[in-house]
C-alpha positions in Angstrom: 12.4 -11.0 -26.8 13.4 -7.4 -27.1 10.6 -4.8 -26.6 8.0 -7.3 -25.5 6.3 -6.9 -22.2 3.7 -9.1 -20.5 1.5 -8.3 -17.6 0.8 -11.0 -15.0 -2.4 -10.7 -13.0 -1.8 -11.7 -9.4 -4.2 -13.3 -7.1 -5.2 -11.4 -3.9 -3.2 -12.2 -0.8 -4.3 -11.9 2.8 -2.1 -11.4 5.9 -1.6 -14.6 7.9 -3.6 -13.3 10.8 -6.6 -12.2 8.7 -9.4 -14.5 9.8 -13.0 -14.6 8.8 -14.7 -11.3 9.3 -11.5 -9.3 9.1 -11.8 -5.9 7.4 -10.7 -6.0 3.8 -10.6 -9.8 3.4 -12.6 -10.0 0.2 -11.3 -9.1 -3.3 -12.3 -5.6 -4.1 -12.8 -4.5 -0.4 -11.7 -1.0 0.4 -9.1 -1.0 3.2 -9.5 1.4 6.1 -7.8 4.7 5.4 -4.8 5.9 7.5 -2.5 8.9 7.6 1.1 9.0 8.7 3.7 11.8 9.0 6.3 11.7 6.3 9.6 11.7 8.2 11.8 11.1 5.1 14.0 14.2 4.9 14.5 13.6 1.1 10.8 13.4 0.4 8.9 16.2 -1.3 6.2 15.7 1.3 8.5 15.8 4.3 6.7 16.6 7.6 3.3 16.4 5.9 0.5 13.8 6.5 0.4 11.2 3.8 -2.2 8.5 3.0 -2.6 5.7 0.4 -5.6 7.7 -0.7 -3.1 10.4 -1.9 -1.8 7.9 -4.5 -5.0 6.4 -5.9 -4.6 5.0 -9.5 -0.8 5.1 -9.0 1.8 2.5 -7.9 3.0 3.0 -4.4 5.0 1.1 -1.8 4.6 1.4 1.9 7.2 0.4 4.5 6.5 0.3 8.2 9.5 0.3 10.4 9.9 0.5 14.1 13.0 0.8 16.3 13.4 1.2 20.1 
């Protein structure tokens, strides 16, 4: 079908370690806010503090990497 788009509503998912009483375990719960330094040299917000709250009502993806 050309030009036809469908939207699938996904069910909420919880991390494997989120037990009863964990923060943000119910559908519609607001997750705790956090801020991280943008260390991507190609980003428009390089060396600025960024938060998911900066992207409300927008699609965003967050990657947390760690190396030693």
